[in-house]
mmCIF file of the N, C-alpha and C atoms, coordinates in Angstrom:
data_MODEL
# 
_entry.id   MODEL 
# 
loop_
_atom_site.group_PDB 
_atom_site.id 
_atom_site.type_symbol 
_atom_site.label_atom_id 
_atom_site.label_alt_id 
_atom_site.label_comp_id 
_atom_site.label_asym_id 
_atom_site.label_entity_id 
_atom_site.label_seq_id 
_atom_site.pdbx_PDB_ins_code 
_atom_site.Cartn_x 
_atom_site.Cartn_y 
_atom_site.Cartn_z 
_atom_site.occupancy 
_atom_site.B_iso_or_equiv 
_atom_site.pdbx_formal_charge 
_atom_site.auth_seq_id 
_atom_site.auth_comp_id 
_atom_site.auth_asym_id 
_atom_site.auth_atom_id 
_atom_site.pdbx_PDB_model_num 
ATOM 1   N N  . ILE A 1 1  ? 68.089  92.048  335.248 1.00 0.00 ? 1  ILE A N  1 
ATOM 2   C CA . ILE A 1 1  ? 67.771  92.377  333.873 1.00 0.00 ? 1  ILE A CA 1 
ATOM 3   C C  . ILE A 1 1  ? 69.059  92.257  333.060 1.00 0.00 ? 1  ILE A C  1 
ATOM 4   N N  . TYR A 1 2  ? 68.922  91.680  331.862 1.00 0.00 ? 2  TYR A N  1 
ATOM 5   C CA . TYR A 1 2  ? 70.082  91.441  331.024 1.00 0.00 ? 2  TYR A CA 1 
ATOM 6   C C  . TYR A 1 2  ? 69.946  92.098  329.660 1.00 0.00 ? 2  TYR A C  1 
ATOM 7   N N  . ARG A 1 3  ? 71.086  92.406  329.068 1.00 0.00 ? 3  ARG A N  1 
ATOM 8   C CA . ARG A 1 3  ? 71.109  92.963  327.724 1.00 0.00 ? 3  ARG A CA 1 
ATOM 9   C C  . ARG A 1 3  ? 70.980  91.837  326.711 1.00 0.00 ? 3  ARG A C  1 
ATOM 10  N N  . VAL A 1 4  ? 70.867  92.206  325.449 1.00 0.00 ? 4  VAL A N  1 
ATOM 11  C CA . VAL A 1 4  ? 70.724  91.229  324.372 1.00 0.00 ? 4  VAL A CA 1 
ATOM 12  C C  . VAL A 1 4  ? 71.926  90.292  324.323 1.00 0.00 ? 4  VAL A C  1 
ATOM 13  N N  . ASP A 1 5  ? 73.124  90.807  324.616 1.00 0.00 ? 5  ASP A N  1 
ATOM 14  C CA . ASP A 1 5  ? 74.327  89.970  324.541 1.00 0.00 ? 5  ASP A CA 1 
ATOM 15  C C  . ASP A 1 5  ? 74.524  89.103  325.784 1.00 0.00 ? 5  ASP A C  1 
ATOM 16  N N  . GLY A 1 6  ? 73.577  89.133  326.714 1.00 0.00 ? 6  GLY A N  1 
ATOM 17  C CA . GLY A 1 6  ? 73.630  88.264  327.879 1.00 0.00 ? 6  GLY A CA 1 
ATOM 18  C C  . GLY A 1 6  ? 74.275  88.880  329.104 1.00 0.00 ? 6  GLY A C  1 
ATOM 19  N N  . ARG A 1 7  ? 74.902  90.039  328.946 1.00 0.00 ? 7  ARG A N  1 
ATOM 20  C CA . ARG A 1 7  ? 75.517  90.684  330.101 1.00 0.00 ? 7  ARG A CA 1 
ATOM 21  C C  . ARG A 1 7  ? 74.462  91.423  330.904 1.00 0.00 ? 7  ARG A C  1 
ATOM 22  N N  . ALA A 1 8  ? 74.698  91.499  332.192 1.00 0.00 ? 8  ALA A N  1 
ATOM 23  C CA . ALA A 1 8  ? 73.770  92.221  333.061 1.00 0.00 ? 8  ALA A CA 1 
ATOM 24  C C  . ALA A 1 8  ? 73.845  93.714  332.761 1.00 0.00 ? 8  ALA A C  1 
ATOM 25  N N  . ILE A 1 9  ? 72.729  94.393  332.896 1.00 0.00 ? 9  ILE A N  1 
ATOM 26  C CA . ILE A 1 9  ? 72.707  95.841  332.713 1.00 0.00 ? 9  ILE A CA 1 
ATOM 27  C C  . ILE A 1 9  ? 73.415  96.469  333.905 1.00 0.00 ? 9  ILE A C  1 
ATOM 28  N N  . GLU A 1 10 ? 74.370  97.349  333.619 1.00 0.00 ? 10 GLU A N  1 
ATOM 29  C CA . GLU A 1 10 ? 75.183  97.961  334.662 1.00 0.00 ? 10 GLU A CA 1 
ATOM 30  C C  . GLU A 1 10 ? 74.641  99.327  335.047 1.00 0.00 ? 10 GLU A C  1 
ATOM 31  N N  . GLY A 1 11 ? 74.931  99.687  336.277 1.00 0.00 ? 11 GLY A N  1 
ATOM 32  C CA . GLY A 1 11 ? 74.655  101.046 336.705 1.00 0.00 ? 11 GLY A CA 1 
ATOM 33  C C  . GLY A 1 11 ? 75.835  101.927 336.331 1.00 0.00 ? 11 GLY A C  1 
ATOM 34  N N  . THR A 1 12 ? 75.731  103.198 336.610 1.00 0.00 ? 12 THR A N  1 
ATOM 35  C CA . THR A 1 12 ? 76.794  104.144 336.264 1.00 0.00 ? 12 THR A CA 1 
ATOM 36  C C  . THR A 1 12 ? 78.106  103.796 336.949 1.00 0.00 ? 12 THR A C  1 
ATOM 37  N N  . GLU A 1 13 ? 78.032  103.435 338.234 1.00 0.00 ? 13 GLU A N  1 
ATOM 38  C CA . GLU A 1 13 ? 79.255  103.113 338.973 1.00 0.00 ? 13 GLU A CA 1 
ATOM 39  C C  . GLU A 1 13 ? 79.943  101.884 338.399 1.00 0.00 ? 13 GLU A C  1 
ATOM 40  N N  . GLU A 1 14 ? 79.155  100.861 338.058 1.00 0.00 ? 14 GLU A N  1 
ATOM 41  C CA . GLU A 1 14 ? 79.742  99.647  337.487 1.00 0.00 ? 14 GLU A CA 1 
ATOM 42  C C  . GLU A 1 14 ? 80.389  99.943  336.134 1.00 0.00 ? 14 GLU A C  1 
ATOM 43  N N  . THR A 1 15 ? 79.728  100.785 335.349 1.00 0.00 ? 15 THR A N  1 
ATOM 44  C CA . THR A 1 15 ? 80.279  101.144 334.038 1.00 0.00 ? 15 THR A CA 1 
ATOM 45  C C  . THR A 1 15 ? 81.600  101.880 334.203 1.00 0.00 ? 15 THR A C  1 
ATOM 46  N N  . GLU A 1 16 ? 81.648  102.843 335.114 1.00 0.00 ? 16 GLU A N  1 
ATOM 47  C CA . GLU A 1 16 ? 82.884  103.586 335.354 1.00 0.00 ? 16 GLU A CA 1 
ATOM 48  C C  . GLU A 1 16 ? 83.982  102.667 335.873 1.00 0.00 ? 16 GLU A C  1 
ATOM 49  N N  . GLN A 1 17 ? 83.626  101.740 336.761 1.00 0.00 ? 17 GLN A N  1 
ATOM 50  C CA . GLN A 1 17 ? 84.603  100.789 337.293 1.00 0.00 ? 17 GLN A CA 1 
ATOM 51  C C  . GLN A 1 17 ? 85.166  99.927  336.173 1.00 0.00 ? 17 GLN A C  1 
ATOM 52  N N  . ARG A 1 18 ? 84.291  99.448  335.296 1.00 0.00 ? 18 ARG A N  1 
ATOM 53  C CA . ARG A 1 18 ? 84.732  98.603  334.182 1.00 0.00 ? 18 ARG A CA 1 
ATOM 54  C C  . ARG A 1 18 ? 85.639  99.391  333.248 1.00 0.00 ? 18 ARG A C  1 
ATOM 55  N N  . ARG A 1 19 ? 85.272  100.633 332.953 1.00 0.00 ? 19 ARG A N  1 
ATOM 56  C CA . ARG A 1 19 ? 86.106  101.467 332.078 1.00 0.00 ? 19 ARG A CA 1 
ATOM 57  C C  . ARG A 1 19 ? 87.476  101.711 332.698 1.00 0.00 ? 19 ARG A C  1 
ATOM 58  N N  . SER A 1 20 ? 87.489  101.959 334.002 1.00 0.00 ? 20 SER A N  1 
ATOM 59  C CA . SER A 1 20 ? 88.749  102.179 334.695 1.00 0.00 ? 20 SER A CA 1 
ATOM 60  C C  . SER A 1 20 ? 89.628  100.934 334.614 1.00 0.00 ? 20 SER A C  1 
ATOM 61  N N  . GLU A 1 21 ? 89.029  99.771  334.839 1.00 0.00 ? 21 GLU A N  1 
ATOM 62  C CA . GLU A 1 21 ? 89.773  98.514  334.746 1.00 0.00 ? 21 GLU A CA 1 
ATOM 63  C C  . GLU A 1 21 ? 90.273  98.282  333.322 1.00 0.00 ? 21 GLU A C  1 
ATOM 64  N N  . ASP A 1 22 ? 89.458  98.618  332.337 1.00 0.00 ? 22 ASP A N  1 
ATOM 65  C CA . ASP A 1 22 ? 89.875  98.484  330.936 1.00 0.00 ? 22 ASP A CA 1 
ATOM 66  C C  . ASP A 1 22 ? 91.080  99.371  330.646 1.00 0.00 ? 22 ASP A C  1 
ATOM 67  N N  . ARG A 1 23 ? 91.041  100.612 331.168 1.00 0.00 ? 23 ARG A N  1 
ATOM 68  C CA . ARG A 1 23 ? 92.165  101.527 330.959 1.00 0.00 ? 23 ARG A CA 1 
ATOM 69  C C  . ARG A 1 23 ? 93.437  100.979 331.593 1.00 0.00 ? 23 ARG A C  1 
ATOM 70  N N  . LEU A 1 24 ? 93.310  100.445 332.808 1.00 0.00 ? 24 LEU A N  1 
ATOM 71  C CA . LEU A 1 24 ? 94.480  99.884  333.487 1.00 0.00 ? 24 LEU A CA 1 
ATOM 72  C C  . LEU A 1 24 ? 95.048  98.699  332.717 1.00 0.00 ? 24 LEU A C  1 
ATOM 73  N N  . ARG A 1 25 ? 94.168  97.833  332.209 1.00 0.00 ? 25 ARG A N  1 
ATOM 74  C CA . ARG A 1 25 ? 94.633  96.696  331.409 1.00 0.00 ? 25 ARG A CA 1 
ATOM 75  C C  . ARG A 1 25 ? 95.382  97.175  330.167 1.00 0.00 ? 25 ARG A C  1 
ATOM 76  N N  . THR A 1 26 ? 94.864  98.216  329.538 1.00 0.00 ? 26 THR A N  1 
ATOM 77  C CA . THR A 1 26 ? 95.514  98.770  328.345 1.00 0.00 ? 26 THR A CA 1 
ATOM 78  C C  . THR A 1 26 ? 96.890  99.316  328.697 1.00 0.00 ? 26 THR A C  1 
ATOM 79  N N  . ILE A 1 27 ? 96.988  100.022 329.812 1.00 0.00 ? 27 ILE A N  1 
ATOM 80  C CA . ILE A 1 27 ? 98.273  100.584 330.243 1.00 0.00 ? 27 ILE A CA 1 
ATOM 81  C C  . ILE A 1 27 ? 99.279  99.473  330.505 1.00 0.00 ? 27 ILE A C  1 
ATOM 82  N N  . VAL A 1 28 ? 98.858  98.441  331.216 1.00 0.00 ? 28 VAL A N  1 
ATOM 83  C CA . VAL A 1 28 ? 99.754  97.321  331.516 1.00 0.00 ? 28 VAL A CA 1 
ATOM 84  C C  . VAL A 1 28 ? 100.212 96.653  330.229 1.00 0.00 ? 28 VAL A C  1 
ATOM 85  N N  . ARG A 1 29 ? 99.272  96.422  329.315 1.00 0.00 ? 29 ARG A N  1 
ATOM 86  C CA . ARG A 1 29 ? 99.611  95.775  328.044 1.00 0.00 ? 29 ARG A CA 1 
ATOM 87  C C  . ARG A 1 29 ? 100.630 96.617  327.275 1.00 0.00 ? 29 ARG A C  1 
ATOM 88  N N  . ARG A 1 30 ? 100.433 97.933  327.245 1.00 0.00 ? 30 ARG A N  1 
ATOM 89  C CA . ARG A 1 30 ? 101.367 98.809  326.524 1.00 0.00 ? 30 ARG A CA 1 
ATOM 90  C C  . ARG A 1 30 ? 102.729 98.863  327.201 1.00 0.00 ? 30 ARG A C  1 
ATOM 91  N N  . ASN A 1 31 ? 102.764 98.754  328.521 1.00 0.00 ? 31 ASN A N  1 
ATOM 92  C CA . ASN A 1 31 ? 104.041 98.773  329.231 1.00 0.00 ? 31 ASN A CA 1 
ATOM 93  C C  . ASN A 1 31 ? 104.903 97.564  328.890 1.00 0.00 ? 31 ASN A C  1 
ATOM 94  N N  . TYR A 1 32 ? 104.270 96.463  328.496 1.00 0.00 ? 32 TYR A N  1 
ATOM 95  C CA . TYR A 1 32 ? 105.009 95.249  328.184 1.00 0.00 ? 32 TYR A CA 1 
ATOM 96  C C  . TYR A 1 32 ? 105.241 95.058  326.689 1.00 0.00 ? 32 TYR A C  1 
ATOM 97  N N  . MET A 1 33 ? 104.922 96.061  325.883 1.00 0.00 ? 33 MET A N  1 
ATOM 98  C CA . MET A 1 33 ? 105.137 95.967  324.437 1.00 0.00 ? 33 MET A CA 1 
ATOM 99  C C  . MET A 1 33 ? 106.607 96.169  324.096 1.00 0.00 ? 33 MET A C  1 
ATOM 100 N N  . THR A 1 34 ? 107.012 95.535  323.009 1.00 0.00 ? 34 THR A N  1 
ATOM 101 C CA . THR A 1 34 ? 108.355 95.784  322.498 1.00 0.00 ? 34 THR A CA 1 
ATOM 102 C C  . THR A 1 34 ? 108.345 97.108  321.743 1.00 0.00 ? 34 THR A C  1 
ATOM 103 N N  . ALA A 1 35 ? 109.528 97.615  321.441 1.00 0.00 ? 35 ALA A N  1 
ATOM 104 C CA . ALA A 1 35 ? 109.628 98.869  320.685 1.00 0.00 ? 35 ALA A CA 1 
ATOM 105 C C  . ALA A 1 35 ? 108.963 98.719  319.319 1.00 0.00 ? 35 ALA A C  1 
ATOM 106 N N  . GLU A 1 36 ? 109.120 97.561  318.703 1.00 0.00 ? 36 GLU A N  1 
ATOM 107 C CA . GLU A 1 36 ? 108.523 97.321  317.387 1.00 0.00 ? 36 GLU A CA 1 
ATOM 108 C C  . GLU A 1 36 ? 106.997 97.352  317.458 1.00 0.00 ? 36 GLU A C  1 
ATOM 109 N N  . GLU A 1 37 ? 106.440 96.723  318.485 1.00 0.00 ? 37 GLU A N  1 
ATOM 110 C CA . GLU A 1 37 ? 104.983 96.739  318.659 1.00 0.00 ? 37 GLU A CA 1 
ATOM 111 C C  . GLU A 1 37 ? 104.479 98.158  318.888 1.00 0.00 ? 37 GLU A C  1 
ATOM 112 N N  . THR A 1 38 ? 105.240 98.920  319.656 1.00 0.00 ? 38 THR A N  1 
ATOM 113 C CA . THR A 1 38 ? 104.860 100.302 319.921 1.00 0.00 ? 38 THR A CA 1 
ATOM 114 C C  . THR A 1 38 ? 104.867 101.115 318.631 1.00 0.00 ? 38 THR A C  1 
ATOM 115 N N  . GLN A 1 39 ? 105.888 100.917 317.806 1.00 0.00 ? 39 GLN A N  1 
ATOM 116 C CA . GLN A 1 39 ? 105.964 101.621 316.518 1.00 0.00 ? 39 GLN A CA 1 
ATOM 117 C C  . GLN A 1 39 ? 104.761 101.294 315.640 1.00 0.00 ? 39 GLN A C  1 
ATOM 118 N N  . GLN A 1 40 ? 104.314 100.053 315.672 1.00 0.00 ? 40 GLN A N  1 
ATOM 119 C CA . GLN A 1 40 ? 103.163 99.645  314.867 1.00 0.00 ? 40 GLN A CA 1 
ATOM 120 C C  . GLN A 1 40 ? 101.875 100.264 315.395 1.00 0.00 ? 40 GLN A C  1 
ATOM 121 N N  . ARG A 1 41 ? 101.790 100.436 316.703 1.00 0.00 ? 41 ARG A N  1 
ATOM 122 C CA . ARG A 1 41 ? 100.569 100.971 317.311 1.00 0.00 ? 41 ARG A CA 1 
ATOM 123 C C  . ARG A 1 41 ? 100.381 102.460 317.052 1.00 0.00 ? 41 ARG A C  1 
ATOM 124 N N  . CYS A 1 42 ? 101.469 103.211 316.980 1.00 0.00 ? 42 CYS A N  1 
ATOM 125 C CA . CYS A 1 42 ? 101.374 104.670 316.863 1.00 0.00 ? 42 CYS A CA 1 
ATOM 126 C C  . CYS A 1 42 ? 100.489 105.123 315.702 1.00 0.00 ? 42 CYS A C  1 
ATOM 127 N N  . PRO A 1 43 ? 100.719 104.646 314.474 1.00 0.00 ? 43 PRO A N  1 
ATOM 128 C CA . PRO A 1 43 ? 99.850  105.093 313.374 1.00 0.00 ? 43 PRO A CA 1 
ATOM 129 C C  . PRO A 1 43 ? 98.390  104.683 313.581 1.00 0.00 ? 43 PRO A C  1 
ATOM 130 N N  . GLU A 1 44 ? 98.170  103.495 314.137 1.00 0.00 ? 44 GLU A N  1 
ATOM 131 C CA . GLU A 1 44 ? 96.801  103.038 314.400 1.00 0.00 ? 44 GLU A CA 1 
ATOM 132 C C  . GLU A 1 44 ? 96.122  103.952 315.410 1.00 0.00 ? 44 GLU A C  1 
ATOM 133 N N  . ASP A 1 45 ? 96.854  104.331 316.451 1.00 0.00 ? 45 ASP A N  1 
ATOM 134 C CA . ASP A 1 45 ? 96.300  105.230 317.466 1.00 0.00 ? 45 ASP A CA 1 
ATOM 135 C C  . ASP A 1 45 ? 95.954  106.587 316.862 1.00 0.00 ? 45 ASP A C  1 
ATOM 136 N N  . ARG A 1 46 ? 96.845  107.104 316.009 1.00 0.00 ? 46 ARG A N  1 
ATOM 137 C CA . ARG A 1 46 ? 96.589  108.401 315.383 1.00 0.00 ? 46 ARG A CA 1 
ATOM 138 C C  . ARG A 1 46 ? 95.362  108.343 314.489 1.00 0.00 ? 46 ARG A C  1 
ATOM 139 N N  . LEU A 1 47 ? 95.247  107.285 313.703 1.00 0.00 ? 47 LEU A N  1 
ATOM 140 C CA . LEU A 1 47 ? 94.084  107.140 312.824 1.00 0.00 ? 47 LEU A CA 1 
ATOM 141 C C  . LEU A 1 47 ? 92.796  107.037 313.630 1.00 0.00 ? 47 LEU A C  1 
ATOM 142 N N  . ARG A 1 48 ? 92.831  106.280 314.716 1.00 0.00 ? 48 ARG A N  1 
ATOM 143 C CA . ARG A 1 48 ? 91.658  106.125 315.570 1.00 0.00 ? 48 ARG A CA 1 
ATOM 144 C C  . ARG A 1 48 ? 91.264  107.472 316.168 1.00 0.00 ? 48 ARG A C  1 
ATOM 145 N N  . THR A 1 49 ? 92.252  108.233 316.624 1.00 0.00 ? 49 THR A N  1 
ATOM 146 C CA . THR A 1 49 ? 91.985  109.551 317.202 1.00 0.00 ? 49 THR A CA 1 
ATOM 147 C C  . THR A 1 49 ? 91.375  110.492 316.171 1.00 0.00 ? 49 THR A C  1 
ATOM 148 N N  . VAL A 1 50 ? 91.928  110.488 314.960 1.00 0.00 ? 50 VAL A N  1 
ATOM 149 C CA . VAL A 1 50 ? 91.400  111.349 313.895 1.00 0.00 ? 50 VAL A CA 1 
ATOM 150 C C  . VAL A 1 50 ? 89.959  110.968 313.581 1.00 0.00 ? 50 VAL A C  1 
ATOM 151 N N  . ALA A 1 51 ? 89.689  109.679 313.481 1.00 0.00 ? 51 ALA A N  1 
ATOM 152 C CA . ALA A 1 51 ? 88.330  109.223 313.174 1.00 0.00 ? 51 ALA A CA 1 
ATOM 153 C C  . ALA A 1 51 ? 87.352  109.634 314.267 1.00 0.00 ? 51 ALA A C  1 
ATOM 154 N N  . ILE A 1 52 ? 87.754  109.496 315.505 1.00 0.00 ? 52 ILE A N  1 
ATOM 155 C CA . ILE A 1 52 ? 86.887  109.869 316.630 1.00 0.00 ? 52 ILE A CA 1 
ATOM 156 C C  . ILE A 1 52 ? 86.614  111.367 316.598 1.00 0.00 ? 52 ILE A C  1 
ATOM 157 N N  . ARG A 1 53 ? 87.665  112.159 316.393 1.00 0.00 ? 53 ARG A N  1 
ATOM 158 C CA . ARG A 1 53 ? 87.500  113.617 316.406 1.00 0.00 ? 53 ARG A CA 1 
ATOM 159 C C  . ARG A 1 53 ? 86.689  114.108 315.218 1.00 0.00 ? 53 ARG A C  1 
ATOM 160 N N  . ASN A 1 54 ? 86.768  113.415 314.090 1.00 0.00 ? 54 ASN A N  1 
ATOM 161 C CA . ASN A 1 54 ? 85.976  113.807 312.920 1.00 0.00 ? 54 ASN A CA 1 
ATOM 162 C C  . ASN A 1 54 ? 84.489  113.589 313.149 1.00 0.00 ? 54 ASN A C  1 
ATOM 163 N N  . ASN A 1 55 ? 84.155  112.706 314.061 1.00 0.00 ? 55 ASN A N  1 
ATOM 164 C CA . ASN A 1 55 ? 82.753  112.384 314.316 1.00 0.00 ? 55 ASN A CA 1 
ATOM 165 C C  . ASN A 1 55 ? 82.203  113.037 315.577 1.00 0.00 ? 55 ASN A C  1 
ATOM 166 N N  . THR A 1 56 ? 82.946  113.963 316.172 1.00 0.00 ? 56 THR A N  1 
ATOM 167 C CA . THR A 1 56 ? 82.462  114.603 317.395 1.00 0.00 ? 56 THR A CA 1 
ATOM 168 C C  . THR A 1 56 ? 81.717  115.891 317.069 1.00 0.00 ? 56 THR A C  1 
ATOM 169 N N  . THR A 1 57 ? 80.806  116.229 317.955 1.00 0.00 ? 57 THR A N  1 
ATOM 170 C CA . THR A 1 57 ? 80.052  117.472 317.802 1.00 0.00 ? 57 THR A CA 1 
ATOM 171 C C  . THR A 1 57 ? 80.882  118.628 318.349 1.00 0.00 ? 57 THR A C  1 
ATOM 172 N N  . ALA A 1 58 ? 80.456  119.847 318.085 1.00 0.00 ? 58 ALA A N  1 
ATOM 173 C CA . ALA A 1 58 ? 81.161  121.032 318.590 1.00 0.00 ? 58 ALA A CA 1 
ATOM 174 C C  . ALA A 1 58 ? 81.188  121.022 320.118 1.00 0.00 ? 58 ALA A C  1 
ATOM 175 N N  . GLU A 1 59 ? 80.087  120.580 320.720 1.00 0.00 ? 59 GLU A N  1 
ATOM 176 C CA . GLU A 1 59 ? 80.017  120.529 322.185 1.00 0.00 ? 59 GLU A CA 1 
ATOM 177 C C  . GLU A 1 59 ? 81.033  119.527 322.734 1.00 0.00 ? 59 GLU A C  1 
ATOM 178 N N  . GLU A 1 60 ? 81.126  118.360 322.101 1.00 0.00 ? 60 GLU A N  1 
ATOM 179 C CA . GLU A 1 60 ? 82.091  117.353 322.543 1.00 0.00 ? 60 GLU A CA 1 
ATOM 180 C C  . GLU A 1 60 ? 83.524  117.849 322.358 1.00 0.00 ? 60 GLU A C  1 
ATOM 181 N N  . THR A 1 61 ? 83.758  118.562 321.263 1.00 0.00 ? 61 THR A N  1 
ATOM 182 C CA . THR A 1 61 ? 85.093  119.112 321.004 1.00 0.00 ? 61 THR A CA 1 
ATOM 183 C C  . THR A 1 61 ? 85.468  120.120 322.081 1.00 0.00 ? 61 THR A C  1 
ATOM 184 N N  . GLU A 1 62 ? 84.545  120.982 322.438 1.00 0.00 ? 62 GLU A N  1 
ATOM 185 C CA . GLU A 1 62 ? 84.807  121.979 323.478 1.00 0.00 ? 62 GLU A CA 1 
ATOM 186 C C  . GLU A 1 62 ? 85.061  121.296 324.823 1.00 0.00 ? 62 GLU A C  1 
ATOM 187 N N  . GLU A 1 63 ? 84.298  120.256 325.113 1.00 0.00 ? 63 GLU A N  1 
ATOM 188 C CA . GLU A 1 63 ? 84.487  119.509 326.359 1.00 0.00 ? 63 GLU A CA 1 
ATOM 189 C C  . GLU A 1 63 ? 85.865  118.851 326.378 1.00 0.00 ? 63 GLU A C  1 
ATOM 190 N N  . ARG A 1 64 ? 86.278  118.292 325.241 1.00 0.00 ? 64 ARG A N  1 
ATOM 191 C CA . ARG A 1 64 ? 87.588  117.652 325.147 1.00 0.00 ? 64 ARG A CA 1 
ATOM 192 C C  . ARG A 1 64 ? 88.697  118.676 325.356 1.00 0.00 ? 64 ARG A C  1 
ATOM 193 N N  . ARG A 1 65 ? 88.551  119.857 324.755 1.00 0.00 ? 65 ARG A N  1 
ATOM 194 C CA . ARG A 1 65 ? 89.558  120.905 324.937 1.00 0.00 ? 65 ARG A CA 1 
ATOM 195 C C  . ARG A 1 65 ? 89.669  121.296 326.404 1.00 0.00 ? 65 ARG A C  1 
ATOM 196 N N  . SER A 1 66 ? 88.537  121.409 327.059 1.00 0.00 ? 66 SER A N  1 
ATOM 197 C CA . SER A 1 66 ? 88.530  121.751 328.477 1.00 0.00 ? 66 SER A CA 1 
ATOM 198 C C  . SER A 1 66 ? 89.239  120.662 329.283 1.00 0.00 ? 66 SER A C  1 
ATOM 199 N N  . ASP A 1 67 ? 88.932  119.396 328.971 1.00 0.00 ? 67 ASP A N  1 
ATOM 200 C CA . ASP A 1 67 ? 89.594  118.276 329.651 1.00 0.00 ? 67 ASP A CA 1 
ATOM 201 C C  . ASP A 1 67 ? 91.097  118.295 329.389 1.00 0.00 ? 67 ASP A C  1 
ATOM 202 N N  . ASP A 1 68 ? 91.485  118.579 328.141 1.00 0.00 ? 68 ASP A N  1 
ATOM 203 C CA . ASP A 1 68 ? 92.906  118.649 327.789 1.00 0.00 ? 68 ASP A CA 1 
ATOM 204 C C  . ASP A 1 68 ? 93.608  119.744 328.587 1.00 0.00 ? 68 ASP A C  1 
ATOM 205 N N  . GLN A 1 69 ? 92.940  120.887 328.734 1.00 0.00 ? 69 GLN A N  1 
ATOM 206 C CA . GLN A 1 69 ? 93.526  121.988 329.499 1.00 0.00 ? 69 GLN A CA 1 
ATOM 207 C C  . GLN A 1 69 ? 93.697  121.598 330.964 1.00 0.00 ? 69 GLN A C  1 
ATOM 208 N N  . LEU A 1 70 ? 92.694  120.931 331.522 1.00 0.00 ? 70 LEU A N  1 
ATOM 209 C CA . LEU A 1 70 ? 92.789  120.502 332.919 1.00 0.00 ? 70 LEU A CA 1 
ATOM 210 C C  . LEU A 1 70 ? 93.920  119.493 333.107 1.00 0.00 ? 70 LEU A C  1 
ATOM 211 N N  . ARG A 1 71 ? 94.057  118.562 332.158 1.00 0.00 ? 71 ARG A N  1 
ATOM 212 C CA . ARG A 1 71 ? 95.145  117.586 332.235 1.00 0.00 ? 71 ARG A CA 1 
ATOM 213 C C  . ARG A 1 71 ? 96.504  118.284 332.154 1.00 0.00 ? 71 ARG A C  1 
ATOM 214 N N  . ALA A 1 72 ? 96.620  119.276 331.280 1.00 0.00 ? 72 ALA A N  1 
ATOM 215 C CA . ALA A 1 72 ? 97.881  120.011 331.139 1.00 0.00 ? 72 ALA A CA 1 
ATOM 216 C C  . ALA A 1 72 ? 98.224  120.745 332.434 1.00 0.00 ? 72 ALA A C  1 
ATOM 217 N N  . ILE A 1 73 ? 97.233  121.360 333.040 1.00 0.00 ? 73 ILE A N  1 
ATOM 218 C CA . ILE A 1 73 ? 97.447  122.063 334.313 1.00 0.00 ? 73 ILE A CA 1 
ATOM 219 C C  . ILE A 1 73 ? 97.880  121.076 335.391 1.00 0.00 ? 73 ILE A C  1 
ATOM 220 N N  . ALA A 1 74 ? 97.198  119.945 335.472 1.00 0.00 ? 74 ALA A N  1 
ATOM 221 C CA . ALA A 1 74 ? 97.542  118.930 336.477 1.00 0.00 ? 74 ALA A CA 1 
ATOM 222 C C  . ALA A 1 74 ? 98.959  118.410 336.252 1.00 0.00 ? 74 ALA A C  1 
ATOM 223 N N  . ARG A 1 75 ? 99.323  118.187 334.984 1.00 0.00 ? 75 ARG A N  1 
ATOM 224 C CA . ARG A 1 75 ? 100.662 117.695 334.664 1.00 0.00 ? 75 ARG A CA 1 
ATOM 225 C C  . ARG A 1 75 ? 101.721 118.716 335.089 1.00 0.00 ? 75 ARG A C  1 
ATOM 226 N N  . ARG A 1 76 ? 101.470 119.997 334.790 1.00 0.00 ? 76 ARG A N  1 
ATOM 227 C CA . ARG A 1 76 ? 102.425 121.037 335.193 1.00 0.00 ? 76 ARG A CA 1 
ATOM 228 C C  . ARG A 1 76 ? 102.545 121.111 336.712 1.00 0.00 ? 76 ARG A C  1 
ATOM 229 N N  . ASN A 1 77 ? 101.415 120.989 337.404 1.00 0.00 ? 77 ASN A N  1 
ATOM 230 C CA . ASN A 1 77 ? 101.442 121.021 338.870 1.00 0.00 ? 77 ASN A CA 1 
ATOM 231 C C  . ASN A 1 77 ? 102.240 119.853 339.421 1.00 0.00 ? 77 ASN A C  1 
ATOM 232 N N  . ASN A 1 78 ? 102.046 118.673 338.843 1.00 0.00 ? 78 ASN A N  1 
ATOM 233 C CA . ASN A 1 78 ? 102.787 117.492 339.294 1.00 0.00 ? 78 ASN A CA 1 
ATOM 234 C C  . ASN A 1 78 ? 104.274 117.649 339.024 1.00 0.00 ? 78 ASN A C  1 
ATOM 235 N N  . GLU A 1 79 ? 104.620 118.191 337.856 1.00 0.00 ? 79 GLU A N  1 
ATOM 236 C CA . GLU A 1 79 ? 106.028 118.385 337.521 1.00 0.00 ? 79 GLU A CA 1 
ATOM 237 C C  . GLU A 1 79 ? 106.680 119.373 338.475 1.00 0.00 ? 79 GLU A C  1 
ATOM 238 N N  . SER A 1 80 ? 105.995 120.474 338.776 1.00 0.00 ? 80 SER A N  1 
ATOM 239 C CA . SER A 1 80 ? 106.586 121.462 339.675 1.00 0.00 ? 80 SER A CA 1 
ATOM 240 C C  . SER A 1 80 ? 106.679 120.900 341.091 1.00 0.00 ? 80 SER A C  1 
ATOM 241 N N  . PHE A 1 81 ? 105.717 120.064 341.489 1.00 0.00 ? 81 PHE A N  1 
ATOM 242 C CA . PHE A 1 81 ? 105.772 119.434 342.810 1.00 0.00 ? 81 PHE A CA 1 
ATOM 243 C C  . PHE A 1 81 ? 106.972 118.498 342.895 1.00 0.00 ? 81 PHE A C  1 
ATOM 244 N N  . GLU A 1 82 ? 107.212 117.715 341.826 1.00 0.00 ? 82 GLU A N  1 
ATOM 245 C CA . GLU A 1 82 ? 108.344 116.789 341.816 1.00 0.00 ? 82 GLU A CA 1 
ATOM 246 C C  . GLU A 1 82 ? 109.669 117.538 341.856 1.00 0.00 ? 82 GLU A C  1 
ATOM 247 N N  . VAL A 1 83 ? 109.741 118.675 341.194 1.00 0.00 ? 83 VAL A N  1 
ATOM 248 C CA . VAL A 1 83 ? 110.964 119.476 341.189 1.00 0.00 ? 83 VAL A CA 1 
ATOM 249 C C  . VAL A 1 83 ? 111.243 120.012 342.587 1.00 0.00 ? 83 VAL A C  1 
ATOM 250 N N  . ARG A 1 84 ? 110.189 120.430 343.284 1.00 0.00 ? 84 ARG A N  1 
ATOM 251 C CA . ARG A 1 84 ? 110.357 120.980 344.637 1.00 0.00 ? 84 ARG A CA 1 
ATOM 252 C C  . ARG A 1 84 ? 110.795 119.917 345.631 1.00 0.00 ? 84 ARG A C  1 
ATOM 253 N N  . ASN A 1 85 ? 110.439 118.673 345.405 1.00 0.00 ? 85 ASN A N  1 
ATOM 254 C CA . ASN A 1 85 ? 110.752 117.618 346.387 1.00 0.00 ? 85 ASN A CA 1 
ATOM 255 C C  . ASN A 1 85 ? 111.912 116.789 345.998 1.00 0.00 ? 85 ASN A C  1 
# 
């Protein structure tokens, strides 16, 4: 079965795999940016983030805060692990 744009309909696992690959491609692309390109991207990223957050529901906002807290905890754990080793 195919979508209107001709791509095959994906299952949840395929969608997650594609998103993960997209994130990795973005990370690689950003790692190879010049300082000037990075400076240009920062305001665009902030505007995109503001626009996304302005359109989120209270439930999505709460979920994002929870995710942010978990990421902060994981980051602190990783930092303390690196200090110990």
